C-alpha positions in Angstrom: -48.9 3.3 2.4 -46.4 6.0 1.6 -44.4 7.4 4.5 -42.3 10.5 4.5 -39.7 10.5 7.2 -38.1 13.8 8.5 -34.6 14.4 7.4 -31.8 13.9 9.8 -28.9 16.3 9.3 -25.3 15.4 9.9 -25.5 11.7 9.2 -25.9 10.9 5.5 -23.3 12.2 3.1 -24.4 14.4 0.3 -25.3 12.5 -2.9 -22.5 12.4 -5.5 -19.7 13.1 -3.0 -16.6 11.1 -3.9 -14.6 9.2 -1.3 -11.7 11.6 -1.6 -14.0 14.6 -1.0 -15.7 12.8 2.0 -12.3 12.2 3.6 -11.3 15.9 3.0 -14.5 17.1 4.6 -14.1 14.8 7.6 -10.6 15.9 8.1 -11.7 19.6 8.1 -14.2 18.7 10.8 -11.5 17.1 12.9 -9.0 19.9 12.3 -10.8 23.3 12.0 -8.9 26.3 10.7 -8.1 29.4 12.7 -10.9 31.9 12.6 -10.1 35.3 11.2 -11.2 38.1 13.7 -13.1 41.1 12.5 -10.5 43.4 13.8 -6.9 43.3 15.0 -4.3 46.0 15.9 -2.7 46.1 12.5 -5.9 46.9 10.6 -6.9 49.6 13.1 -3.9 51.7 12.3 -4.5 55.2 11.1 -3.4 56.4 7.7 -0.4 58.2 9.2 0.7 55.2 11.2 0.3 52.9 8.3 2.3 55.1 6.0 5.0 55.5 8.6 5.2 51.7 9.1 5.5 50.9 5.4 8.2 53.5 4.9 10.6 51.7 7.2 12.5 48.4 6.9 11.7 45.6 6.5 9.0 46.9 4.1 11.4 49.0 2.0 13.4 47.9 -1.0 17.2 48.0 -1.4 17.3 49.6 -4.8 16.7 53.4 -4.7 14.9 53.6 -8.0 12.7 50.6 -7.1 12.0 52.1 -3.7 10.8 55.3 -5.2 8.2 53.5 -7.3 7.4 51.3 -4.4 6.5 54.4 -2.3 4.2 55.6 -5.1 2.5 52.2 -5.2 1.9 52.2 -1.4 0.4 55.7 -1.6 -2.0 54.6 -4.4 -3.1 51.5 -2.6 -3.7 53.4 0.7 -5.5 56.1 -1.2 -7.7 53.6 -2.9 -8.5 51.8 0.3 -9.1 55.0 2.1 -11.7 55.9 -0.5 -13.8 52.9 0.4 -16.4 52.9 3.2 -15.4 51.4 6.6 -13.5 52.2 9.8 -10.6 49.7 9.4 -8.5 48.7 6.5 -10.1 45.2 6.5 -13.6 46.7 6.3 -12.5 48.9 3.4 -11.0 46.0 1.6 -14.2 43.9 1.9 -16.4 46.9 0.9 -14.3 47.5 -2.3 -15.7 44.5 -4.1 -12.3 43.3 -5.0 -12.9 39.9 -3.3 -15.8 39.2 -5.7 -13.6 39.9 -8.7 -11.2 37.0 -7.8 -8.3 36.7 -10.2 -9.7 39.7 -12.2 -9.1 42.2 -9.4 -6.8 44.5 -11.4 -9.5 46.2 -13.4 -11.1 47.3 -10.1 -8.1 49.3 -9.0 -7.3 50.3 -12.6 -10.8 51.8 -13.0 -10.3 53.8 -9.8 -6.9 55.1 -11.1 -8.4 56.1 -14.4 -11.1 58.1 -12.8 -8.4 60.2 -11.1 -6.4 60.7 -14.4 -3.7 58.2 -13.4 -3.5 56.2 -16.6 0.2 55.4 -16.9 0.9 51.8 -17.7 3.7 51.5 -15.1 1.3 52.1 -12.2 -0.5 48.7 -12.1 2.7 46.5 -11.7 3.7 48.9 -9.0 0.3 48.7 -7.3 0.6 44.9 -7.3 3.9 44.9 -5.5 2.6 47.5 -3.0 -0.5 45.5 -2.3 1.6 42.5 -1.4 3.5 44.7 1.1 0.3 46.0 2.6 -0.8 42.4 3.1 2.5 41.3 4.7 2.2 44.2 7.1 -1.1 42.8 8.3 -3.1 45.9 7.5 -5.6 43.6 5.8 -6.1 39.9 5.4 -7.6 38.7 2.1 -9.9 35.6 2.1 -8.5 32.2 1.4 -10.7 31.9 -1.7 -9.3 35.2 -3.2 -5.7 34.0 -2.5 -6.3 30.4 -3.8 -7.7 31.7 -7.1 -4.3 33.2 -7.8 -5.6 36.7 -7.3 -2.4 37.8 -5.6 1.0 37.8 -7.2 2.2 34.8 -5.3 5.9 35.2 -6.1 5.9 38.8 -4.9 3.9 37.8 -1.9 6.4 35.1 -0.9 9.3 37.5 -1.2 7.5 40.1 0.8 6.5 37.7 3.5 10.0 36.2 3.7 11.5 39.6 4.0 9.2 41.2 6.5 6.9 38.7 8.3 9.0 35.7 9.1 12.5 35.7 7.5 14.0 33.0 9.7 11.0 30.7 9.3 11.0 31.0 5.5 14.8 30.4 5.4 14.5 27.3 7.5 11.6 26.0 5.3 13.7 26.7 2.2 16.6 24.7 3.6 14.4 21.8 4.6 13.1 21.6 1.1 16.5 21.7 -0.5 17.8 18.9 1.8 14.8 16.6 1.2 15.6 13.8 -1.2 13.4 13.1 -4.1 11.5 16.4 -3.8 11.2 18.5 -6.9 12.3 22.1 -6.7 8.8 23.1 -8.0 7.2 21.3 -5.0 9.5 23.4 -2.6 8.5 26.6 -4.4 4.9 25.6 -4.1 5.3 25.0 -0.4 6.7 28.5 0.1 3.9 30.0 -1.9 1.2 28.1 0.1 2.8 29.0 3.4 2.8 32.7 2.3 -0.9 32.4 1.4 -1.8 31.0 4.8 0.1 33.8 6.6 -1.7 36.3 4.4 -5.1 35.0 5.2 -4.7 34.0 8.9 -1.8 36.3 10.1 1.1 35.3 12.3 4.2 33.5 11.4 5.0 30.0 10.1 5.1 28.7 13.7 1.4 29.7 14.1 0.1 27.6 11.1 -2.2 24.8 12.1 -3.3 21.6 10.4 -6.7 23.1 9.8 -5.1 26.1 8.0 -3.4 23.7 5.7 -6.5 21.7 5.0 -8.6 24.8 4.4 -6.1 26.2 1.8 -5.7 22.9 0.0 -9.4 22.2 -0.2 -10.1 25.8 -1.4 -7.4 25.5 -4.1 -8.9 22.2 -5.3 -12.4 23.7 -5.4 -11.5 27.0 -7.0 -8.9 25.8 -9.5 -10.9 22.6 -10.3 -7.8 20.4 -10.7 -5.7 18.0 -8.8 -3.3 19.9 -6.6 0.4 18.8 -6.7 2.9 18.9 -3.9 0.3 18.7 -1.1 2.1 15.9 0.7 5.4 17.8 0.5 3.7 21.0 1.8 2.4 19.3 4.9 5.5 17.3 5.6 7.9 20.2 5.4 5.7 22.3 7.8 5.6 19.3 10.1 9.4 19.0 10.1 9.6 22.7 10.6 7.7 22.3 13.9 4.7 24.4 12.9 2.1 21.9 14.1 1.4 20.6 17.5 3.4 17.7 18.8 0.5 15.3 18.5 -0.3 16.2 14.9 -0.3 13.4 12.3 3.0 12.8 10.5 1.6 13.0 7.0 -1.3 14.4 5.1 -2.5 10.9 4.3 -2.9 10.2 8.1 -4.8 13.5 8.5 -7.3 12.6 5.7 -7.8 9.0 6.7 -11.2 8.5 8.2 -10.2 5.8 10.6 -12.8 3.5 12.1 -16.3 4.7 11.8 -19.1 4.3 14.4 -22.1 2.1 13.7 -24.1 5.3 13.0 -21.5 6.4 10.4 -21.4 3.0 8.8 -25.1 2.9 8.2 -25.5 6.6 7.3 -23.2 6.0 4.3 -26.3 4.6 2.5 -28.6 7.6 3.2 -31.6 5.5 4.4 -34.9 7.4 4.4 -36.8 5.3 6.9 -35.4 6.5 10.2 -36.9 3.7 12.4 -35.2 1.1 10.3 -32.0 3.1 10.2 -32.0 3.3 14.0 -32.7 -0.4 14.2 -29.7 -1.3 12.0 -27.5 1.0 14.1 -28.7 -0.6 17.3 -28.1 -4.1 15.8 -24.5 -3.2 14.8 -23.8 -1.7 18.2 -25.1 -4.9 19.8 -22.8 -7.0 17.6 -19.8 -4.7 17.7 -18.1 -6.2 20.8 -17.8 -9.7 19.2 -16.7 -8.6 15.8 -13.5 -7.0 14.4 -13.9 -3.8 12.4 -13.6 -5.5 9.1 -16.5 -7.9 9.9 -18.5 -5.0 11.3 -18.0 -3.0 8.1 -19.0 -6.0 6.0 -22.1 -6.5 8.1 -23.2 -2.9 7.6 -22.7 -3.2 3.9 -24.9 -6.3 3.6 -27.6 -5.0 5.8 -27.5 -1.3 4.9 -26.8 -1.4 1.2 -27.5 -4.8 -0.2 -30.6 -5.3 1.9 -32.5 -2.2 3.0 -31.2 0.4 0.6 -32.1 -2.0 -2.2 -35.6 -2.4 -0.7 -36.1 1.3 -0.3 -34.9 2.1 -3.8 -37.6 -0.1 -5.4 -40.2 0.1 -2.7 -40.1 3.6 -1.1 -43.1 2.9 1.1 -41.4 0.0 3.0 -41.3 0.8 6.7 -41.3 -2.6 8.4 -39.2 -5.8 8.4 -42.4 -7.8 7.7 -42.1 -7.7 3.9 -44.6 -8.9 1.3 -43.7 -12.1 -0.6 -43.5 -10.3 -3.9 -41.1 -7.7 -2.5 -38.9 -10.5 -1.1 -38.9 -12.4 -4.3 -37.9 -9.3 -6.4 -35.2 -8.4 -3.9 -33.7 -11.9 -4.1 -33.7 -11.8 -7.8 -31.9 -8.4 -7.9 -29.1 -9.4 -5.5 -28.7 -12.8 -7.2 -27.7 -11.3 -10.6 -25.8 -8.4 -12.1 -25.5 -6.8 -15.5 -22.5 -7.6 -17.6 -21.5 -6.3 -21.0 -20.5 -9.0 -23.4 -19.8 -9.1 -27.2 -22.8 -10.4 -29.2 -22.8 -12.6 -32.2 -22.4 -9.7 -34.6 -19.5 -8.2 -32.6 -21.7 -5.6 -30.9 -21.7 -5.1 -27.1 -24.8 -6.3 -25.4 -25.9 -6.5 -21.8 -26.7 -9.8 -20.1 -27.5 -11.0 -16.6 -24.9 -13.1 -14.7 -25.0 -14.6 -11.3 -23.2 -12.9 -8.4 -20.8 -15.2 -6.7 -21.2 -13.7 -3.3 -25.0 -13.1 -3.1 -25.3 -15.9 -0.5 -23.2 -13.8 1.9 -26.0 -11.2 1.9 -28.7 -13.9 2.4 -26.8 -15.3 5.3 -26.4 -12.0 7.0 -30.0 -11.0 6.5 -31.2 -14.4 7.9 -28.9 -14.0 10.9 -30.3 -10.5 11.4 -33.9 -11.7 11.6 -33.0 -14.6 13.8 -31.0 -12.5 16.2 -33.8 -10.1 16.7 -36.2 -12.9 17.4 -33.9 -14.4 20.0 -33.1 -11.1 21.6 -36.8 -10.3 21.8 -37.1 -13.1 24.4 -34.7 -11.3 26.6 -35.6 -7.7 25.9 -39.2 -7.7 24.5 -39.6 -3.9 24.9 -36.6 -3.1 22.8 -36.6 -5.9 20.1 -40.1 -7.3 20.3 -41.8 -4.7 17.9 -39.3 -5.7 15.1 -39.8 -9.5 15.2 -40.8 -10.8 11.8 -40.5 -14.0 9.8 -37.1 -14.2 8.1 -37.3 -13.6 4.3 -34.5 -16.1 3.8 -35.1 -19.8 4.3 -32.5 -22.2 5.7 -32.1 -24.0 2.4 -31.3 -20.8 0.6 -28.1 -20.3 2.6 -26.8 -23.8 2.0 -23.2 -23.5 0.9 -22.3 -27.0 0.0 -23.1 -26.7 -3.7 -21.6 -23.2 -3.9 -18.4 -24.4 -2.2 -18.1 -27.3 -4.7 -18.5 -24.9 -7.5 -16.0 -22.5 -6.0 -13.5 -25.4 -5.5 -13.9 -26.4 -9.1 -13.3 -22.8 -10.3 -10.3 -22.4 -8.1 -8.8 -25.8 -9.2 -9.3 -24.8 -12.8 -7.6 -21.5 -12.1 -4.7 -23.2 -10.4 -4.3 -25.8 -13.1 -4.1 -22.9 -15.7 -1.5 -20.9 -13.8 0.8 -23.5 -12.3 2.4 -24.6 -15.6 3.1 -21.0 -16.7 4.5 -19.8 -13.3 8.1 -20.4 -14.5 7.5 -18.2 -17.5 6.3 -15.4 -15.2 9.3 -15.9 -12.9 11.8 -15.7 -15.8 10.0 -12.7 -17.3 10.1 -10.6 -14.1 13.7 -11.6 -13.4 14.6 -10.6 -17.0 12.8 -7.3 -16.7 14.6 -6.5 -13.4 18.0 -7.3 -14.9 17.3 -5.3 -18.0 16.0 -2.3 -16.1 19.0 -2.3 -13.9 21.4 -2.5 -16.8 19.7 0.3 -18.7 19.8 2.5 -15.7 23.4 1.8 -15.0 24.3 2.6 -18.6 22.3 5.8 -18.5 24.2 6.9 -15.4 27.5 6.5 -17.2 26.3 8.5 -20.2 26.2 12.3 -20.4 23.0 14.2 -21.1 22.3 14.1 -24.8 24.6 11.1 -25.3 23.4 7.9 -26.9 23.9 4.6 -25.1 22.9 1.0 -25.6 22.0 -1.7 -23.0 19.8 -4.8 -22.8 19.4 -4.7 -26.5 18.0 -1.2 -26.6 19.4 2.0 -28.0 18.4 5.2 -26.1 19.5 8.8 -25.6 19.9 10.2 -22.2 17.4 13.1 -22.1 18.4 16.7 -21.2 15.9 17.8 -18.5 16.8 21.1 -17.1 14.3 21.1 -14.3 14.4 17.4 -13.4 14.6 16.3 -9.8 18.1 15.5 -8.6 18.8 11.7 -8.8 16.2 11.0 -11.5 17.4 9.9 -14.9 15.4 10.2 -18.1 16.0 8.7 -21.5 14.4 9.1 -24.9 13.7 6.5 -27.6 15.4 7.9 -30.8 12.6 6.5 -32.9 9.4 7.4 -31.0 11.0 10.3 -29.0 9.1 9.0 -26.0 10.7 10.0 -22.7 11.1 7.3 -20.0 11.9 7.6 -16.3 14.6 4.9 -16.0 14.7 5.1 -12.2 11.0 4.5 -12.0 11.2 1.6 -14.4 14.0 0.0 -12.4 12.0 0.4 -9.2 8.9 -1.2 -10.6 10.8 -4.0 -12.1 12.7 -4.8 -8.9 9.7 -4.7 -6.6 7.6 -6.8 -9.0 10.4 -9.4 -9.0 10.7 -9.2 -5.2 6.9 -9.6 -4.7 6.7 -12.6 -7.1 9.7 -14.3 -5.5 8.5 -13.9 -1.9 4.9 -14.9 -2.6 5.8 -18.0 -4.6 8.5 -19.3 -2.3 6.6 -18.8 1.0 2.9 -19.0 0.1 2.1 -16.1 2.5 -0.9 -13.9 2.3 -0.7 -10.4 0.8 -1.2 -8.7 4.1 1.6 -10.9 5.6 3.9 -9.9 2.8 3.3 -6.2 3.4 3.9 -6.6 7.2 7.3 -8.3 6.7 9.9 -6.2 8.5 13.6 -6.4 9.3 12.6 -7.8 12.6 10.9 -10.7 10.8 14.3 -12.3 10.2 15.3 -14.4 13.2 18.0 -17.0 13.8 17.8 -20.4 15.4 20.9 -22.2 16.5 20.7 -26.0 16.5 21.6 -27.2 20.0 23.7 -30.1 18.8 25.7 -28.7 15.9 25.5 -24.9 16.8 24.5 -24.3 13.2 22.6 -21.1 12.5 19.3 -21.6 10.7 17.6 -18.4 9.3 13.8 -18.2 9.9 11.2 -15.8 8.7 8.6 -14.8 11.3 5.1 -14.3 10.0 3.2 -12.0 12.3 -0.4 -12.9 13.3 -2.9 -11.9 10.5 -6.0 -13.7 9.5 -5.9 -16.5 12.1 -4.3 -14.4 14.9 -1.4 -16.9 15.1 2.2 -16.4 14.2 4.4 -19.0 12.5 8.0 -19.4 11.5 9.2 -20.4 8.0 12.6 -21.8 7.0 14.4 -19.4 4.7 15.7 -21.3 1.7 18.8 -20.1 -0.2 16.7 -18.7 -3.0 14.5 -16.7 -0.5 17.6 -15.5 1.4 18.9 -14.1 -1.9 15.7 -12.2 -2.5 15.5 -10.9 1.1 19.1 -9.8 1.0 18.5 -7.8 -2.2 15.4 -6.2 -0.6 17.3 -5.2 2.5 20.2 -3.7 0.5 17.8 -1.7 -1.6 15.7 -0.3 1.3 18.6 0.7 3.6 19.3 4.4 3.8 22.6 6.3 4.0 23.1 5.3 7.6 22.7 1.5 6.8 19.4 1.2 8.7 16.0 0.5 7.2 13.7 3.5 7.6 10.8 3.3 9.9 7.5 3.8 8.1 3.8 3.7 9.1 1.5 1.4 7.2 -2.2 1.7 6.8 -4.3 -1.4 7.8 -7.0 -1.3 5.2 -9.2 -3.9 6.9 -9.0 -2.4 10.4 -8.8 1.2 9.0 -6.0 2.1 11.4 -2.4 3.3 11.1 0.2 0.9 12.4 3.2 1.9 14.6 6.4 2.7 12.6 8.4 -0.4 11.7 11.3 -1.2 9.4 9.1 -2.7 6.7 10.9 -4.5 3.9 8.3 -3.6 1.2 8.7 0.2 1.2 9.7 2.8 -1.3 10.4 6.5 -1.5 7.6 8.7 -3.0 8.2 12.4 -3.4 10.8 12.4 -0.7 8.7 10.3 1.8 9.3 6.7 2.7 5.9 4.9 2.2 4.9 1.3 2.7 3.5 -0.7 -0.2 -0.2 -1.3 -0.4 -2.0 -4.3 -1.7 -3.4 -2.3 -4.6 0.2 -1.3 -5.7 1.3 -5.0 -5.6 -1.7 -6.0 -7.7 -1.0 -3.3 -10.2 2.6 -4.4 -10.6 1.6 -8.0 -11.1 -0.9 -6.9 -13.7 1.7 -4.9 -15.6 4.2 -7.8 -15.4 1.7 -10.2 -16.8 0.9 -7.9 -19.7 4.6 -7.9 -20.6 4.7 -11.8 -20.6 2.0 -12.0 -23.3 0.4 -15.0 -21.5 -3.3 -15.6 -22.1 -6.0 -17.8 -20.6 -8.2 -20.3 -22.4 -10.5 -17.6 -23.8 -7.6 -15.7 -25.3 -7.7 -12.8 -22.7 -4.6 -11.7 -20.9 -3.8 -14.0 -18.0 -4.4 -12.4 -14.6 -2.7 -13.4 -11.3 -3.7 -12.2 -7.9 -1.4 -12.3 -4.9 -3.6 -15.1 -3.4 -3.0 -17.2 -6.5 0.6 -17.7 -5.5 -0.6 -19.1 -2.2 -2.7 -21.7 -3.9 0.1 -22.5 -6.4 2.6 -22.9 -3.5 0.3 -25.3 -1.6 -0.6 -27.3 -4.7 3.0 -27.6 -5.8 4.2 -28.6 -2.3 1.7 -31.3 -1.9 2.1 -32.7 -5.4 5.9 -32.7 -4.7 5.5 -35.1 -1.7 5.1 -32.7 1.2 2.6 -34.2 3.7 -0.7 -32.2 3.8 -0.4 -31.6 7.6 3.0 -30.1 7.1 1.6 -27.9 4.4 -1.1 -26.9 6.8 1.5 -25.6 9.3 3.4 -23.7 6.7 0.3 -22.1 5.3 -1.0 -21.2 8.8 -4.4 -22.9 8.4 -6.2 -24.0 11.5 -8.1 -26.8 9.6 -6.4 -29.2 7.3 -9.5 -29.2 5.1 -8.8 -25.6 4.2 -5.3 -26.6 3.1 -6.7 -29.5 1.0 -9.2 -27.0 -0.5 -6.4 -24.8 -1.6 -4.7 -27.7 -3.4 -5.8 -28.7 -6.8 -5.5 -32.0 -8.7 -5.1 -34.2 -5.6 -7.2 -37.4 -5.7 -9.8 -37.7 -2.9 -9.4 -41.5 -3.0 -5.7 -41.1 -2.0 -6.6 -39.0 1.0 -9.3 -41.4 2.2 -7.0 -44.4 1.7 -4.2 -42.7 3.5 -6.4 -41.8 6.4 -7.7 -45.4 6.6 -4.1 -46.7 6.5 -3.1 -44.4 9.4 -6.1 -45.6 11.4 -5.3 -49.3 10.8 -1.6 -48.7 11.7 -2.5 -46.9 15.0 -4.7 -49.9 16.0 -1.9 -52.4 15.3 0.9 -50.5 17.0 1.2 -50.4 20.8 0.1 -47.2 22.5 3.6 -46.7 23.9 4.7 -45.4 20.6 2.5 -42.3 21.0 4.0 -41.2 24.3 6.2 -38.2 24.8 9.8 -39.0 23.8 12.4 -39.2 26.5 15.6 -37.0 26.5 17.7 -39.9 25.3 15.3 -40.5 22.4 15.2 -36.8 21.5 19.1 -36.7 21.5 19.1 -39.8 19.3 16.8 -38.0 16.9 19.0 -34.9 16.8 22.1 -37.0 16.5 20.6 -38.5 13.3 21.1 -35.2 11.5 24.8 -35.1 12.6 25.4 -38.6 11.3 24.0 -37.7 7.9 27.2 -35.6 7.1 29.6 -37.4 4.7 32.7 -36.4 2.9 30.9 -35.0 -0.2 27.7 -33.6 1.3 24.8 -34.7 3.5 22.5 -37.7 3.4 18.8 -37.0 3.2 17.4 -40.3 4.3 14.6 -40.4 6.9 15.1 -40.9 10.6 15.6 -44.5 11.7 16.2 -45.8 8.2 19.4 -47.7 7.2 21.6 -46.8 4.2 20.2 -48.7 1.2 23.4 -48.4 -0.8 25.7 -49.6 1.9 27.3 -46.2 2.1 28.0 -46.0 -1.6 27.1 -42.3 -1.4 27.9 -41.4 -5.0 25.2 -43.8 -6.3 22.6 -42.7 -3.7 19.8 -40.2 -4.9 19.4 -39.1 -1.3 22.9 -37.5 -1.2 22.8 -33.7 -1.2 26.3 -32.7 -2.6 28.1 -29.9 -0.9 29.3 -27.2 -3.4 32.5 -26.9 -1.4 33.4 -30.5 -2.2 33.2 -30.1 -6.0 36.9 -30.8 -6.3 36.5 -34.0 -4.4 33.7 -35.1 -6.8 35.9 -34.3 -9.8 38.7 -36.4 -8.3 36.3 -39.3 -7.7 35.0 -39.0 -11.3 38.5 -39.0 -12.7 39.5 -42.0 -10.6 36.4 -43.9 -11.8 37.3 -43.1 -15.4 40.8 -44.4 -14.9 39.5 -47.6 -13.2 37.1 -48.2 -16.0 39.9 -47.9 -18.5 42.0 -50.3 -16.5 39.1 -52.8 -16.3 38.5 -52.6 -20.0 42.2 -53.1 -20.7 42.4 -56.1 -18.3 39.1 -57.7 -19.6 37.0 -57.4 -16.4 33.5 -56.7 -17.8 31.8 -57.2 -14.4 34.0 -54.5 -12.9 33.3 -52.2 -15.8 29.5 -52.5 -15.3 29.7 -51.7 -11.6 32.1 -48.8 -12.1 29.9 -47.4 -14.8 27.0 -47.1 -12.3 29.2 -45.2 -9.9 30.4 -42.9 -12.7 26.8 -42.1 -13.7 26.1 -41.2 -10.1 29.2 -38.9 -9.8 28.3 -37.1 -13.0 24.7 -36.7 -11.8 26.0 -35.1 -8.6 28.1 -32.7 -10.6 25.2 -31.7 -12.8 23.1 -31.2 -9.6 25.8 -28.8 -8.3 25.7 -26.9 -11.6 22.0 -26.2 -11.2 22.6 -24.4 -7.9 25.5 -21.8 -8.3 27.8 -21.6 -5.3 27.3 -17.8 -5.1 23.9 -18.3 -3.5 25.3 -20.3 -0.6 26.5 -17.3 1.5 23.8 -14.6 1.9 24.1 -11.7 4.3 20.6 -11.0 5.5 21.7 -8.2 7.8 19.6 -9.6 10.7 19.3 -6.9 13.3 20.7 -7.5 16.8 19.3 -6.2 20.1 21.8 -4.0 22.0 21.6 -2.3 25.3 20.7 1.4 24.9 22.8 4.0 26.6 21.0 6.7 28.5 21.6 9.3 25.8 20.9 7.0 22.8 17.5 7.3 21.1 15.3 4.3 21.0 15.2 4.0 17.2 19.0 3.6 16.9 20.8 0.3 17.1 
């Protein structure tokens, strides 16, 4: 049967509302604007009092000739308003019909003037300036819509407000905009204009502006003007720095417009379900599961049940009102969620639509089956609440079997890894070259004067002359295409792309862990025996809720040092920024994040979308393609798989790779690794089992202090004259301390002169042996000479300039009573 359910207001969003629009509307509900009263003392003034007020400073002009015309304009405006019906100036303004005219308000007053024989052309400009004065004197308050449409002369209104309403506030706001780094002068001017519009519509001074007033004006401008509004973040931030908002107001407009965590009702109502009993059942189910789930899992569950399941059922079967679904309805639903439409190129080169399998459709089947089984189980405990909804599950147990899907997924990921691992050095060289070229071009442009040609990194450019450019930004033009380029932006993108690639490939961390790296993540560990400082990178708990420490290699230290040097401000400290946790939909506490950049004068943390975009652009520049000829695509998680695969194939034991990757199960680590034979794993496990049965159990006890000191002393005894020995603990020297011949010797760059002396001595001894006729001596010395030359070549591959890296690790100091907490 067909059932029509009554509408429930306030839950489902309007159809066709974009996410940005939904966030703006939600923010307006959280921060309502100030209401405009029907009457106030200013609008109740008599004609005599109003004329007397407007004839005195600060409403008068300094120029005598301009003041004379200004007085005529004020008289004409007051006469026109007085000719309208109403008891107050505000009532007369609303009754005049000028609000409905919007930006075309001038003909309204012009027609009134012509009716009275006042047809001189000079009168309308004078009337416009006089109207701004009347508004600044709070005789009337135009609507936000009229002001947002550009109906008022905004430049005149700003000057009038700054002169008469709040001169100190506007001067402070202007200075804040001039001192802000990276903020265009146009954005500061727009901030002053918008502030004047808020005062004109709401009254008061800049200190009276609320967050709701700002949101109302911005939303009205975006609706009336029908275009993306620029400078909105600067407008909010400068007013916040001015102290206009309450102390607990969000620090940025992005924080205001973020929805935060939604309730189960809001999560389900995103899909506008028409069957209210089913809607209420899904809400109750989410509320029951909420204590045991994090927000990301709760949001995913609402998506599978609300959108993929019931909204899909309602769309194709509007009369569905029970969980007991017909077999044909279930079969059609499974077919729909199993496939999706994809546009491909046909044999004749024409696009055609085809059905392909969805890779994650089993996730929906699993959640739906769990939903039915949970209700059946809960009905035993609370039959009155859950009993009426008990129904057979439409998903069988064999349909959620993941073994075959997991094998297919493993095969796809292995193929993806095998395709990307060999070309990783190409990507690394490309991003490093782009970084160096962008830095060289920017440096050359800084030395050139505007309009002067310069050459760098094999490119010939002309520094552009941009009269209204933001201070600190450098533009250049291609002399052939005349295309203008922002060199500072290119340098920033190239640097952060290089930094992201280097950190991801050398650590194998997740993208969320990369974005949470801060200056506090760099810690030091001092070896108890040698007092040597070892730099470590602390990875905060993320997916598995466990933290871990990674050893910082010289290559990684070089990258981290460059990042820290770039993010430091003029005081030498890394700015504190707030990051948005996309999974938990919450703003994090301010932290000195390493991956941050300055956007329109504001320090912002990188997002995972921005990192993916940079990787995509870098791969386009490499020209790499996959097996089908399409541009090769890397995701941040690909570097994690490549890191684990390369580490295991290079000899790192899988259980050590598990600890480095932060996996709780070693099978997950082995699943990340590609091209590793299963037979080797099984044979190795069997070998370990046999060895444990043969060895006495005493070997698996906790080591004593003497044994532990013996183990630590092994690393001290590895040091030799020309480096350090890398042999394993408890193993003898296989070359009888002939270190130059040993492949386990790690040469010290500081002992390069000693190696050169050894090589020269070997050459002299070989010459002597050849001269004296000692062929056996020549053969032995030749082996030592080959080893010495190999060690020198090994040193050449690792430049000495990378050995000493200043990471700028912060230190904890005792705060003085007068010292702020964010200072060190």
